[in-house]
N, C-alpha and C positions, 0 to 999 in steps of 0.2 A: 148428555144433560149435565149441566155445571153443577156446581155445587150451591146450596143457597142458605142464607143467614135469616135467622129468626130475629125479632125485636130483643129477644132477651139476650141474645148473644151479641147484637150491636152494642147494647145498652153495656154489658161488661165488657167488650174488648175495645170498643171504640169511645166510650164515654158518653154517647149522644142520651138526651133524654126521651121518654116514652112519647112525652107531650111533642116534643120538637119533631119527631119522626111521623106523628099523626097530623100536625101542622104542614108539615112539607107534602104529604100525600093528600091530604084535604084541600088547599089552596095551590092551584096550580100555577098563579101568579107570584108565588115566593120565592125570592131568591132570583128574581128575573127569569121564572119559568124553568130553572135549573133544579129538577128534583130528581130523587133516586127512583130507577126503576123498581116495581115491586109488582106482584100478584097475589091474590088471596088464595089460601089453603085451609080449608074449613074454617073459615071466618077470622084467620089470624095470617097478616101480613108476612110476606117471605121475598127477601131480596136476593136476586142473582150474585153469589160473591164478587165475581169480576166487575160487574157494573156497578156495584156498590164501592169497591174500592176506587174505581176511577173516579165515581163522585165525589167519593172522601178526599182524594187527591186534588181534585178540582177546587173542594173548599178552602183546603189547607193554603194552597197556591193563591186562591182570592184575597185570604184574610192576612198572609204576608205583606207587610208595609216595607217599601224599599227605603233605606235609610240613606238620607242626603244630606250633605254638608251645605248648611245654609250659607256660613261664613267662616273663615279662618282668621283666627287673631294672631299676630305674631307677637311672642313675649320676648323683650329685650332685657339682657341683664345689664344692671347698671353696676360699674366698677368703683 
């Protein structure tokens, strides 16, 4: 059995808000259907550590913007 993360631990270690995690669980269409895997234990959501880490990395990669140079201007020195 893999280790699991509780909501409290995710908030502390990853910085996600409780409301964000709840929204992702309740709205399957959120984030183009890319939601973290979870299961309830005594009415509290638990997330498998390995699956949550993969989901978290996908979110980081989605949010990285590729920097591109639109134009390069040459500066000439005047003597």
